[in-house]
C-alpha positions in Angstrom: 109.1 90.9 79.3 108.2 94.4 80.3 106.1 96.7 78.3 108.0 99.7 76.8 107.2 103.2 77.9 104.6 105.0 75.8 106.2 108.2 74.4 102.8 110.0 74.5 101.9 109.0 78.0 102.1 111.7 80.7 102.7 109.1 83.5 105.5 107.5 81.4 107.0 111.0 81.1 106.7 111.6 84.9 108.3 108.2 85.6 111.2 109.0 83.2 111.8 112.4 84.9 110.7 114.3 81.7 107.9 116.0 83.7 108.7 117.0 87.2 106.7 115.5 90.1 107.4 115.3 93.8 107.6 111.6 94.6 106.5 110.8 98.1 107.4 107.1 97.5 109.4 105.3 94.8 111.0 101.9 94.3 112.1 99.9 91.3 108.5 99.3 90.1 106.4 102.1 91.4 106.2 105.9 92.0 103.7 107.8 94.2 103.0 111.5 93.9 100.3 114.0 94.8 97.6 114.6 92.1 98.0 118.1 90.6 94.2 118.5 90.6 93.3 116.9 94.0 89.8 115.9 94.7 90.5 115.5 98.4 92.8 116.9 101.0 95.0 113.9 100.4 95.0 112.7 96.8 97.9 110.5 95.8 98.5 108.7 92.5 100.2 105.3 92.7 101.8 104.7 89.2 103.7 101.6 88.1 106.9 102.4 86.3 105.9 99.9 83.6 103.3 101.1 81.1 100.1 99.2 80.8 96.9 101.0 80.0 94.2 99.2 82.0 93.9 96.9 85.0 92.7 94.3 82.6 96.1 94.6 80.8 98.0 93.4 83.9 99.7 90.0 83.7 100.4 87.4 86.3 103.9 89.0 86.7 102.1 92.2 88.0 100.3 90.3 90.8 102.9 91.2 93.5 103.1 94.8 92.3 99.4 95.3 92.5 99.2 93.7 95.9 102.1 95.9 97.2 100.3 99.0 95.9 97.2 98.2 98.0 99.4 97.2 100.9 101.3 100.6 100.7 98.1 102.7 100.4 97.2 102.8 104.1 100.7 103.7 105.2 101.1 106.5 102.6 97.6 107.8 103.3 98.3 108.1 107.0 101.8 109.6 106.4 100.1 112.3 104.2 97.5 113.2 106.9 94.5 110.9 106.2 94.3 109.6 109.8 90.6 108.8 109.8 90.3 106.8 106.6 90.8 106.9 102.9 89.5 105.6 99.7 91.3 103.6 96.9 90.0 104.1 93.4 91.0 102.5 90.1 89.2 104.0 87.1 89.3 101.5 84.2 88.3 102.4 80.7 86.1 105.2 79.3 83.0 104.0 81.2 85.0 103.7 84.4 86.1 107.4 84.2 89.7 106.7 83.2 91.4 109.8 81.8 95.0 108.7 81.6 95.6 105.4 80.0 98.4 104.2 82.2 97.2 102.1 85.1 97.2 104.1 88.4 95.5 104.0 91.7 94.0 107.0 93.4 94.4 107.2 97.2 91.9 109.9 98.5 91.7 110.9 102.2 90.5 113.6 104.4 87.1 114.5 105.8 84.9 112.5 103.5 85.9 114.1 100.2 84.1 111.4 98.2 80.7 112.8 99.1 81.2 115.1 96.1 82.6 112.5 93.7 
């Protein structure tokens, strides 16, 4: 059983089309779009369509989705211009720096942007 959308979640609103975003990838379970406050020349957000707040809230049914997200990250990073490498970040909970409580993966690339993170 899927989790319902959270009416107060900005990512649920983006997934539903209530807030515009330029999807660079989408399928039945996932959307990917540029971060509006990029921390790197390439900064993508990979967001499941289903709402769950934390990585620890994922269930066994999410295993393939989470694997696919990591599998897609290199291709999407390269397609967006991160040809010499990228970083994958999942912030989890307040001590992990999570600001939006809908699981998402950051894909950051470019000339070593994480030196300042």
